[in-house]
C-alpha positions in Angstrom: 51.2 -28.5 27.7 47.6 -29.3 28.4 45.1 -28.0 30.9 42.1 -29.8 32.4 38.4 -28.9 32.1 36.3 -30.6 34.8 32.5 -29.9 34.6 29.7 -31.3 36.7 26.1 -31.4 35.6 24.4 -30.4 38.9 21.0 -31.7 37.8 22.4 -35.2 37.0 24.7 -35.4 40.1 22.7 -37.3 42.8 25.0 -38.2 45.7 22.1 -39.6 47.7 21.3 -42.2 45.0 24.9 -43.4 44.4 27.9 -44.8 46.3 30.0 -41.7 45.7 32.0 -43.7 43.2 33.8 -40.6 41.8 35.3 -39.9 45.2 36.0 -43.5 46.1 37.8 -44.5 42.8 39.7 -41.3 42.1 43.5 -42.4 42.1 44.5 -38.9 43.3 42.1 -39.2 46.3 43.5 -42.6 47.0 47.0 -41.1 47.2 45.8 -38.8 50.0 45.0 -35.6 48.1 41.5 -34.1 47.7 40.8 -34.0 43.9 37.1 -34.8 44.2 35.2 -33.9 47.3 31.5 -33.3 48.3 30.8 -29.6 48.4 29.5 -28.7 51.9 27.0 -26.2 50.6 25.6 -27.8 47.5 26.2 -31.4 48.6 27.4 -32.2 45.1 30.7 -33.4 43.8 33.4 -30.8 43.3 36.6 -31.4 41.2 39.9 -29.6 41.7 41.0 -29.1 38.1 44.6 -28.1 39.1 45.4 -31.5 40.6 43.2 -33.7 38.3 45.4 -35.9 36.1 42.6 -36.4 33.4 42.5 -40.2 33.9 38.7 -40.2 33.3 37.9 -42.9 35.9 35.3 -40.7 37.6 33.6 -40.1 34.2 33.3 -43.9 33.7 32.2 -44.9 37.2 29.5 -42.1 37.7 26.2 -43.9 37.3 24.4 -40.7 36.2 26.9 -39.5 33.6 27.2 -36.2 35.5 30.9 -35.6 35.1 32.9 -34.4 32.0 36.7 -34.3 32.1 38.5 -33.0 29.0 42.2 -32.3 28.3 42.5 -29.1 26.2 45.5 -27.6 24.4 47.5 -25.3 26.8 47.4 -22.4 24.3 43.6 -22.2 24.8 44.1 -21.1 28.4 45.0 -17.6 27.2 41.9 -17.5 25.0 39.4 -18.1 27.9 36.7 -15.4 27.6 34.3 -16.3 30.4 33.7 -19.0 33.1 30.7 -19.0 35.3 32.2 -20.6 38.4 34.1 -23.7 39.6 33.4 -26.9 37.5 31.1 -24.7 35.3 30.8 -24.0 31.6 33.6 -21.9 30.0 33.9 -20.1 26.6 37.1 -19.8 24.6 37.3 -17.0 22.0 34.5 -14.9 20.6 33.0 -14.5 17.1 33.7 -11.1 15.5 30.7 -9.0 14.4 31.2 -7.6 10.9 29.5 -4.4 9.7 27.5 -4.9 6.6 27.7 -8.7 6.8 25.6 -11.6 8.2 27.8 -13.9 10.3 26.3 -17.3 11.0 27.1 -19.2 14.1 27.1 -23.0 13.6 27.4 -25.6 16.3 25.7 -27.9 18.7 23.4 -26.8 21.5 25.2 -26.1 24.8 28.3 -24.6 23.1 27.8 -21.1 24.6 25.8 -19.2 22.1 23.8 -17.5 24.8 27.0 -16.5 26.5 28.3 -15.1 23.2 25.0 -13.1 22.7 25.1 -11.7 26.3 28.8 -10.6 26.0 28.6 -9.1 22.5 25.3 -7.2 23.4 26.9 -5.8 26.5 24.6 -7.7 28.9 27.5 -9.7 30.3 31.0 -8.5 31.1 33.6 -11.1 30.1 35.6 -12.2 33.1 38.5 -13.8 31.1 38.0 -17.0 33.3 38.5 -15.1 36.6 35.1 -15.6 38.1 36.4 -14.9 41.7 38.3 -11.7 40.7 36.7 -10.3 37.5 38.8 -7.8 35.5 37.8 -4.1 34.8 37.1 -2.8 31.4 40.7 -1.4 30.9 42.2 -4.8 31.4 39.6 -6.4 29.0 40.4 -3.8 26.3 44.1 -4.4 26.8 43.4 -8.2 26.3 41.8 -7.4 22.9 44.3 -4.7 21.7 45.1 -5.2 18.1 41.9 -7.1 17.3 38.6 -6.1 15.6 36.8 -6.8 18.9 38.6 -4.0 20.8 36.5 -1.3 19.1 33.3 -3.3 19.7 34.1 -3.5 23.5 35.1 0.2 23.6 31.6 1.0 22.3 30.1 -1.3 24.9 32.1 0.4 27.7 31.0 3.8 26.5 27.4 2.5 26.2 27.3 3.4 22.5 26.2 -0.1 21.3 22.5 -0.7 21.1 21.8 -4.4 20.5 18.6 -5.8 19.2 18.2 -9.5 20.1 15.6 -12.0 19.0 15.5 -14.8 21.7 15.0 -18.5 21.0 11.8 -18.9 23.1 9.3 -16.6 21.3 6.4 -17.7 23.4 7.7 -15.6 26.3 6.5 -12.5 24.4 2.9 -13.2 25.4 3.8 -13.0 29.1 5.4 -9.5 28.9 3.1 -7.8 26.3 -0.7 -7.8 26.4 -2.0 -6.5 23.0 -2.0 -7.2 19.2 1.0 -7.9 17.1 0.7 -4.6 15.3 0.8 -2.7 18.6 3.9 -4.5 19.6 5.7 -3.9 16.3 4.7 -0.2 16.2 5.8 0.3 19.8 9.4 -0.6 18.8 9.5 0.7 15.2 12.3 3.2 15.4 13.1 3.0 11.7 9.5 3.6 10.3 9.4 0.2 8.6 6.5 -1.6 10.4 4.2 -1.7 7.3 6.9 -3.0 5.0 8.1 -5.7 7.5 4.5 -6.8 8.1 4.1 -7.4 4.4 7.5 -9.0 3.8 7.0 -11.4 6.7 3.4 -12.3 5.6 1.8 -11.0 8.8 -1.1 -9.1 7.2 -3.7 -11.5 8.5 -2.1 -11.9 12.0 -1.2 -8.5 13.3 -4.6 -7.4 14.3 -5.0 -10.4 16.6 -4.0 -10.6 20.2 -0.5 -12.2 20.7 -2.1 -14.9 22.9 -4.2 -16.1 19.9 -1.2 -16.5 17.5 0.6 -19.7 16.3 4.3 -20.3 17.0 5.2 -19.3 13.4 3.3 -16.0 13.7 4.9 -15.2 17.0 8.3 -16.0 15.6 7.8 -13.6 12.6 6.4 -10.9 14.8 9.4 -11.1 17.1 11.7 -10.8 14.0 9.7 -7.8 12.8 10.2 -6.1 16.3 13.9 -6.7 16.3 14.4 -5.6 12.7 12.4 -2.4 13.2 14.7 -1.1 15.9 17.5 1.2 15.0 20.5 -0.7 16.4 24.2 -1.3 15.6 24.2 -5.0 16.4 21.4 -7.5 15.5 21.3 -11.0 16.8 18.7 -13.7 15.7 18.5 -16.9 17.6 16.9 -19.7 15.6 14.7 -17.5 13.4 13.4 -20.5 11.3 11.5 -22.3 14.2 7.8 -22.9 13.5 8.0 -21.3 10.1 7.5 -23.1 6.7 10.0 -22.9 3.9 8.3 -20.0 2.2 8.2 -18.0 5.5 11.9 -18.9 6.1 13.0 -17.3 2.8 11.0 -14.1 3.8 12.8 -14.1 7.1 16.2 -14.5 5.4 15.5 -11.5 3.1 14.6 -9.3 6.1 17.8 -10.3 8.0 19.9 -9.7 4.9 18.3 -6.3 4.4 19.8 -5.2 7.8 23.3 -6.1 6.7 22.8 -4.1 3.5 22.2 -1.0 5.7 25.8 -1.5 7.0 24.7 -3.1 10.3 26.4 -6.0 12.1 24.2 -9.1 12.0 24.7 -12.5 13.7 22.4 -15.5 13.3 22.3 -18.9 15.2 20.5 -21.3 12.9 20.3 -25.1 12.7 18.6 -25.3 9.3 21.6 -25.6 7.1 19.7 -24.6 3.9 18.6 -21.3 5.5 22.0 -20.6 7.1 23.7 -21.2 3.7 21.2 -18.9 2.0 21.5 -15.9 4.3 25.1 -16.0 5.7 28.1 -14.2 4.3 30.5 -15.8 6.8 30.4 -18.7 9.3 32.1 -19.2 12.6 32.0 -22.8 14.0 31.3 -23.4 17.7 32.8 -26.7 18.9 33.7 -28.4 22.2 31.7 -30.4 24.7 28.0 -29.5 25.2 27.4 -27.8 28.6 31.2 -28.1 29.5 33.1 -25.8 27.2 32.8 -24.1 23.8 35.5 -22.8 21.4 34.8 -20.4 18.6 36.7 -21.0 15.4 38.3 -18.4 13.1 36.0 -16.7 10.6 35.3 -18.8 7.5 33.5 -18.4 4.2 29.9 -19.9 4.2 30.8 -22.8 2.0 34.0 -23.7 3.9 32.4 -23.1 7.3 29.5 -25.5 6.7 31.8 -28.2 5.1 34.3 -27.9 8.0 31.4 -28.4 10.5 30.1 -31.5 8.6 33.7 -32.9 8.4 34.3 -32.4 12.1 37.8 -31.1 11.3 39.2 -27.6 11.2 42.2 -27.7 8.9 43.3 -24.1 9.6 43.7 -24.9 13.3 44.4 -28.7 12.9 41.6 -29.6 15.3 39.3 -32.6 15.0 36.2 -32.0 17.1 34.1 -35.0 16.0 35.3 -38.5 15.4 33.4 -38.9 12.1 32.3 -36.8 9.2 28.7 -36.5 8.1 28.3 -37.8 4.6 25.5 -37.2 2.0 24.7 -40.0 -0.4 24.3 -39.1 -4.0 20.9 -40.9 -3.9 19.1 -42.3 -0.9 16.0 -43.7 -2.7 15.5 -47.3 -2.0 12.0 -48.1 -3.3 13.3 -50.3 -6.1 14.3 -52.8 -3.4 10.7 -53.6 -2.6 8.4 -55.5 -4.9 4.8 -54.5 -5.8 2.4 -55.6 -3.1 4.7 -54.5 -0.3 2.4 -51.5 0.5 1.8 -50.9 4.2 -1.2 -48.7 3.3 -2.8 -47.6 0.1 -5.3 -44.7 0.0 -7.7 -43.4 -2.7 -8.3 -39.8 -3.5 -9.2 -38.2 -0.1 -11.1 -35.0 0.7 -12.0 -33.2 3.9 -14.1 -30.1 4.3 -14.2 -27.7 7.3 -16.3 -24.5 7.6 -13.5 -22.3 6.2 -11.0 -24.8 4.8 -10.9 -27.8 2.6 -8.2 -30.3 1.6 -7.9 -32.7 -1.4 -5.3 -35.5 -1.4 -4.2 -37.4 -4.5 -4.3 -41.2 -4.3 -1.1 -43.0 -3.2 0.6 -45.5 -0.9 3.2 -45.9 1.7 5.5 -48.8 1.0 7.4 -51.1 3.3 11.0 -49.9 4.1 10.2 -46.4 2.8 10.1 -42.9 4.3 7.5 -40.7 2.6 8.3 -37.0 3.0 5.5 -34.4 3.1 6.4 -30.8 2.3 4.4 -27.6 1.8 3.5 -24.3 3.4 1.8 -24.2 6.8 -2.1 -24.5 7.0 -2.5 -26.6 3.8 -3.6 -29.8 5.5 -0.4 -31.8 5.9 -1.3 -32.9 9.5 -4.9 -33.6 8.4 -3.6 -36.0 5.8 -1.5 -37.8 8.4 -4.6 -38.1 10.7 -6.8 -39.5 7.9 -4.3 -42.2 7.0 -4.0 -43.0 10.7 -7.8 -43.3 11.0 -7.8 -40.5 13.6 -10.0 -38.4 11.3 -12.6 -39.6 8.8 -12.4 -38.3 5.3 -15.6 -36.8 3.7 -14.8 -38.7 0.5 -12.6 -41.7 -0.1 -12.1 -44.5 2.4 -9.0 -46.4 3.5 -9.7 -50.1 3.3 -7.1 -51.4 5.6 -6.9 -50.7 9.3 -3.3 -50.1 10.3 -1.6 -49.4 13.5 0.1 -46.0 13.6 2.3 -44.2 16.1 2.1 -40.4 15.8 4.5 -37.8 17.1 2.7 -34.5 17.1 4.1 -31.1 16.1 3.6 -29.5 19.4 4.9 -31.4 22.4 3.6 -31.4 26.0 6.3 -31.1 28.7 4.0 -30.4 31.6 4.1 -33.9 33.0 6.2 -34.7 36.1 7.4 -38.1 35.2 11.0 -39.5 34.7 12.0 -40.0 31.1 12.7 -43.7 31.6 9.1 -44.2 33.0 7.7 -42.5 29.9 9.8 -44.7 27.6 8.7 -47.8 29.5 5.1 -46.8 28.9 5.7 -46.4 25.1 7.4 -49.8 25.0 4.2 -51.6 25.9 4.9 -51.0 29.7 8.1 -53.1 29.5 11.4 -51.8 31.0 13.6 -50.3 28.3 16.8 -50.6 30.4 18.8 -53.6 29.2 16.3 -54.3 26.4 16.9 -54.9 22.7 14.9 -51.6 22.0 17.4 -49.7 24.2 20.2 -51.0 21.9 18.3 -50.4 18.6 16.7 -47.1 19.3 17.7 -45.3 22.6 21.5 -45.8 22.3 21.7 -44.3 18.7 19.5 -41.4 19.8 21.7 -40.8 22.9 18.6 -40.8 25.2 20.1 -42.8 28.2 21.7 -39.8 29.8 18.2 -38.3 30.2 16.6 -41.3 32.0 16.5 -39.8 35.5 15.4 -36.3 34.3 11.8 -35.3 34.7 10.0 -34.6 31.4 9.0 -31.1 32.6 12.7 -30.2 33.0 13.8 -31.2 29.5 15.1 -28.6 27.0 13.3 -28.3 23.7 15.8 -30.4 21.9 15.9 -33.1 24.6 12.0 -33.2 24.6 12.0 -33.7 20.8 14.5 -36.6 21.0 12.4 -38.3 23.7 9.2 -37.8 21.7 10.8 -39.3 18.6 12.1 -42.3 20.7 8.7 -42.8 22.3 7.1 -42.9 18.9 9.6 -45.5 17.5 9.3 -47.7 20.6 5.7 -48.5 19.8 4.9 -51.7 18.0 3.0 -50.4 14.9 2.9 -50.6 11.1 3.6 -47.0 10.4 5.4 -44.2 12.2 4.2 -40.6 11.5 6.5 -37.8 12.7 5.3 -34.2 12.5 8.4 -31.8 12.5 11.0 -34.0 14.2 13.7 -31.4 13.5 12.2 -28.6 15.7 14.6 -27.4 18.5 17.3 -29.9 17.4 20.8 -28.8 16.5 22.4 -29.6 13.2 24.2 -32.7 14.4 21.1 -34.2 16.0 19.0 -33.4 12.8 21.4 -35.3 10.6 21.8 -38.1 13.1 18.0 -38.5 13.5 17.5 -38.4 9.7 20.1 -41.1 9.1 19.0 -43.2 12.0 15.3 -43.0 11.0 16.1 -44.1 7.5 18.3 -47.0 8.7 15.6 -48.0 11.2 12.8 -48.1 8.6 14.9 -50.0 6.1 16.6 -52.5 8.5 13.3 -53.5 10.2 11.0 -53.3 7.2 9.0 -50.5 8.8 7.4 -47.4 7.1 7.4 -43.8 8.1 5.7 -40.5 7.1 7.7 -37.4 8.0 6.5 -33.8 7.8 9.2 -31.1 8.1 10.3 -27.7 6.8 14.1 -28.4 6.9 14.8 -28.9 3.2 18.2 -30.6 3.8 16.7 -33.0 6.3 13.8 -33.9 3.9 16.3 -34.4 1.0 18.4 -36.6 3.2 15.6 -38.7 4.7 12.9 -39.1 2.0 12.5 -41.9 -0.6 9.4 -40.3 -2.2 7.5 -37.1 -1.5 4.1 -35.6 -1.4 3.9 -31.9 -2.2 1.1 -29.7 -0.8 0.1 -26.6 -2.8 -2.9 -24.2 -2.6 -3.8 -21.2 -0.5 -2.9 -21.4 3.2 -5.9 -21.6 5.5 -8.4 -21.8 2.5 -7.6 -24.8 0.2 -4.9 -27.4 0.3 -4.1 -29.8 -2.6 -1.7 -32.7 -2.2 0.0 -34.6 -5.1 0.2 -38.3 -5.2 3.6 -39.6 -4.0 6.3 -38.5 -6.4 9.9 -39.6 -7.0 12.2 -37.4 -4.8 13.9 -35.6 -7.7 10.6 -34.7 -9.4 9.1 -33.6 -6.1 12.1 -31.5 -5.0 12.2 -29.8 -8.5 8.5 -28.9 -8.3 8.8 -27.6 -4.8 12.0 -25.5 -5.4 10.4 -24.0 -8.5 7.5 -22.8 -6.3 10.1 -21.3 -3.9 12.0 -19.6 -6.6 15.2 -21.4 -5.4 17.7 -23.7 -7.0 19.9 -26.3 -5.5 23.3 -27.7 -6.5 25.4 -30.4 -4.9 28.5 -29.3 -3.0 31.4 -31.0 -4.9 33.2 -31.9 -1.6 30.5 -33.0 0.9 27.8 -33.8 -1.7 25.3 -31.9 0.5 22.6 -29.9 -1.2 23.5 -26.2 -1.4 21.3 -23.2 -2.2 22.5 -21.2 -5.2 22.7 -17.5 -4.3 19.7 -15.7 -5.9 20.5 -14.2 -9.4 23.9 -15.9 -9.5 25.0 -17.4 -12.8 24.4 -21.0 -11.7 20.9 -20.0 -10.3 20.0 -18.3 -13.6 21.3 -21.2 -15.7 19.5 -23.9 -13.7 16.2 -22.0 -13.7 16.4 -21.5 -17.5 17.0 -25.2 -18.0 14.2 -26.1 -15.6 16.5 -28.0 -13.3 15.8 -26.3 -9.9 17.1 -29.4 -8.1 20.5 -30.9 -8.8 20.6 -34.1 -10.9 21.3 -37.1 -8.6 
């Protein structure tokens, strides 16, 4: 027994620009029934899921990829929690909050995490899929009788649950509060912990400033402090790592864990697998079809949950939700392939002084077919190094002999231009059309950009904008690609896919790349050699010469007070729990990084 899910992307559906192929070629329409029609009000396609036979012809013939048809197991029909309307997103099952534990939600963007948050916080009443005839609370409680969620919903019904939620888009804070960070934290400090949180989150130098003057990382940590200072039963953190460096991420993790230690229910959505591994007690995997439907798995241990997600297979439910597993090579370093003299650029010792900040960079080189990873805390001069190598900024001492062409993807992306994605990509591709080109096959297909061609840049989500920015960078004909934080706003699947693609692109075409990022797993996966930045943020930055990856990771993890092991099944790097036996043994031996 199967049931059909038919979802239409209203933004992509453009009946005025197509020949209504979905209506014309539908075999059920041809037999005289109305399976796909044009909605009289919206003037968009509308699919009757009850008579659709799931043939998928409409999916193939739609020129704008606006239709998704999926056949789901019949037993899921009884697990439908919420549906927004006809041919709209629907959610199956809910994750279960656990008192005194951190539950991590792991899945692609568009799987329903915002629906989950709204339902569990009491902001959205689940309709069990009956959007035209929503049930009352008594029926919802009966649906959940005999489950842990029944008590949670009883407390929501009686308005006894206070939820504290950190949203994904922290920039919106500046639009609703006009004042300093300290004033905002103290306004919501119901637990009397403002001073401690400001210290733990490294906000001492930021909180006296107006919110409008703060960086993305500072706003992120202030919003975490606000949420953690409230006296709630249920805490939800949506992507708390964004904009923060690795040192700041470990501080954030400890603050989140401290709430669980108080006996509170804590849930976290996070795409940085290292951080998720570090802070979660349990994992629930969200899988399905982005923007079409999402299914929540059973609760799993952190180790099993992350491995299941990487495998793309849930053994406990016998469900495969991805056609291939993500693998982690034991070693991805390839520099021995290239002979001496294959440097794309060499640079001497470089230095740059500003009125209140100076940076010193050890001599080094970027070789052909190599990805050079750059890691370190924020405000140590990583972007300055990139700009000096690119010739955008002149060093005060040291000179780069060779002029090279460089394509630079900045950390902060502009999405205020009203231009179609395909036009932007054409421009990056030396004003040549990308549709049907070799570049489309080599770069845009693997990054799954084609579906976005007709969208305006200003309407892209954060993750879509990031992928388009990476693609625009790689389309340029240059010697060296420099990417500043390419993982920001991307989900786990896209991060791993981009890391693997970028490495393959660089090696296959004899290119070179410099990548700055704070996602330790991505940097471990992508880098051949690494530069480590040390010093005092905002005052003095010192960069090493390029180091072999194992040496660089060991040095960096030591400064973090963290140790890594390899997962015996997936071979992915795993964080040892602090003060665990393995953590202590590795630190005593000086092996903070697993041996490749």
